[in-house]
N, C-alpha and C positions, 0 to 999 in steps of 0.2 A: 863637467856638471858646476854648475854655480854652488861657491861656499855656503849659501846663503838657504839652498835648499839641501845641501851634504851634512851638513849637521844641523839642523833643526830638527828640534823635538813636534814632531809630529803631531799638531793638534786634534786631542781624541782619541790618541793610540797610547796605550800603556808602555812606560818605561822602564826596563831593565838595563840597568846598569851594566852587568856582565858580558851587553853586546855590544859592549862601545870601547876599545881599546885605547887607554891612557897613552899608548907610546906610538899611537898611530901617525904615520908622518907621509901620507900620500904618497907621492912619486918623487919626495925630495931625498936624494941620498946623501946630503950634509947641508951644515949650516950658511955656506959660503953662497949657494944658489937663494935662499931661502930668505937670507940678509939682503940681498940685492932686491929681493920683489918686497919685502919689506919696506924697505928704502924711497921705492917706488910709492907704494901704498901711503905712507906717511905724505910724502908730498902732493899726493893726489887726495888726501885728507884735509892739508891744509888751501888748497884751492878750495875745495868742498864747503870747510866751515865758512872759507871769506862769502860766499855766495848763501850758505844760512843764515850768517850775523847781517848781510847787504838785505836780504829779501827781507828778512823779521814778518814771516808767516807761520813760521815753524818751530818747533823745538828737538832736540834727540833727545832722549835720555836713555844711558847706558848701566844695565845693572850688571853687578861682577857678584858672584857667590862661588865660595869654593872651600874646601879645609882647610885648614890651619897648614899654611905653607905651600896652598895652591898657587899662589903665584899673581894676585891681585894687583898686589903696590909695582909689581914687574911688571905686569901690563901695562900698569895705566903709564909708568915711566916711559916705557920704550915705544908705547902705540899712542898717548895722547899727547907726551911729554912735548915733543916740536911743537904741537900747535898754538895758535895766540892763546894767551891766558887771559885774555881781556874776555872770551867767547866763551871758557869752557871754566865751569866748577866742581870739584873735587868732595864727595858729603861722605866723612869715616860716620858710619853705625854703628854704636858700640852701644852697653848696656844702659837703657834709658836712666834720665836722670828723675829725681822726685818728681820735677816738674812736669817732665814729660808722661811720666806715668801718671799724673792726675788726670791727663786726657787720653782721648781713643789712640791705639797702638796707631794708628795712620797717620796722626795728628803731624807729628815730627818729620815724616815723611813728604808729606804734600808740600810742607814749608819748603823743603830743598828742591821741588821738582823746577827744571830749568823755565826761565821766559822764553817767549819764542823769541829765533836768534840765537837762539843759545843752546850748548852742549853741557850737560849734569851728568856726571858719572858718581854711580855710589858705590862704593867700598863698601860690601855687606848693603843689608836694605831691610826693606820690611818682610823680607821673605826670614828674617831670624825668626819670627813670631809663630812660623810653622818650622822652625829646624830646631835650634837648640830651645826654646820653650818648650817644643815636644817631647826632645830626646832625655832634656833637664826634666821636665815634669813640675814646669815651673807654674803652668795651670793645668785644669782641668782637660781632659779629653773633650767633653763637652761644649770646651772654650777653643781650643785650639784649631778643632774640626770646623766649625764654622768660617775660618776666616781664612780660608780658600777663596769662598764663594765674595768673601767682600775683597779679597784683592784683584780678583777678575771683574769685578762693579769698579774696583777705584783706576784701574787700568784701562777701562774702557770709558769712565770718562777723561782720563788724558787725552786717549787716543782720540776721541770726540772733539777734543779742543786741541787738536794737531798736534801732541804730542806723540813722535815716533820713539816706540820702547822696544830696544833689544837688549836682552838678559843674556848672559853667559855665565854656565858652571864651568867652571875652570877644573878639569876631569882629571885628578893625577891617582896613581895607584897606593897601596898604603907604604910597598915596599920603597917608592919616591918618597914619599912623606917621610919616612924615618930617614933618609939618605939627607934631607933638606935638614933635618932637626940635628943630627950628626955634627952638620957642618957650621950651624949655628952656633954649637956649643965649643966647636974648634976652633972657630976663627974668631980672634978678638973683636974684629971689627963689628961681627953678626950677634957677639953675644950678646947683648941691648936688648934684640928681638925674641931672644927666648923665655919661655915661661912656662913654669911646671903646670900649670891647669892646659895649655897643650897635650900634655902626654897623658894626663886623666881623660882629654874629650877624644885622647887617639883608641883608650880602651871601651870607646864607644863606636867604634868604623862602623859598624855592622847598621847599628840603630841608625847612627846618620843618615847612611845608604838608602837603607828606605824610607827613611824622612826626605830627603833629596829625590828619591823615584817619585813620591806621591807628588811632590811642591810642580816638577817637569810634568806629570801627566798629567795635574788639575789644572796647571795655571800657564800650560801651552797654547796660548791663542794665535788666530789671525792679527790681530791686531798688538797682541804682546806676546811673539814666539820666545820662545826658551833655546838656547842653543849648546849644545854637548858639548865640548871644546877638549880634544887629548892635548895632556898639559904636560906629561912627562918632559918633552922636550920644549926647555920656555922658547925657541926660537920659531919652533912651527906654531907653537900657543900663540904668540906675538902677529904671525903671520895671518892667522886663519881670523884672528879678534879683528885687525886690520881689514882683511879682502872682506869681511862680511860689513863691516861699518861703510865702505868705500861702497859696495853695490848696492846696499841701503840708499845711501845720500845719493847717488849717482840716480836711483830708482824714482826719484823725488823729482828729476828732470827743472833744477831750479835755473832761474835767471836773474840776471844782475836788473835792479829797476832803472825805470828811466827818470832821468832827472826832473825835478818838478819845474823845473823854469826853462827859458831857451839858449840855451849854452852860448849860442852865437850873438846874443844880447850882452855879453860878458868882453869886456877888453881888458886883457893884463899887459899893463906897461911895468 
């Protein structure tokens, strides 16, 4: 089964995250084979990015969402790091500024959508407005409950304008999150990443799971599917994400454009 099919949140079907094992590793017994497969995928991704850039007809938007320590940065580094930075832009969405709050909540997101020929990666995204905003009760339910419809319409607009959208929920267990938090505190090289607020958010784990289940259920569509990625094993997470991106880009049947002049007329001396 193709990874695009295996890990997709089926549009119109209720998502129950308890049905998805964060430690799942398919048929890989260890990281050696997976790392070899990841290397091949990254090389293929570089070729496909070149075609996307040269063709200049469509864009790819990759959305990464996860609980704290879920692996968004690591996924970007391992999967997208080796590709040509001229054709890829990463945008991190943190708490909105006063200027951003003066506009509608999708305004800052729309500005970061990749142009044709490019890949855009969102480290967190517009989904924060139905996740943390909901769990932390930053706005009333009457406000955030309308946003699923807004988001679907927004993503349909992008899709209609040749932006292909892949959304990845990096699914880790509560136990794995705790282990990663401990390592951050114990390793001087990682202590800068530790944040007391993360431990407060951890107390709301069940609330976040319910919020994620609603977002995955209501906003996984044919034109902008969600993929639930088992992420307790970092190397398997990276492999799955890379494979889905490769499968998607290969499905576009991209071709190099022909030269706009007769190359035989050019004499190189």
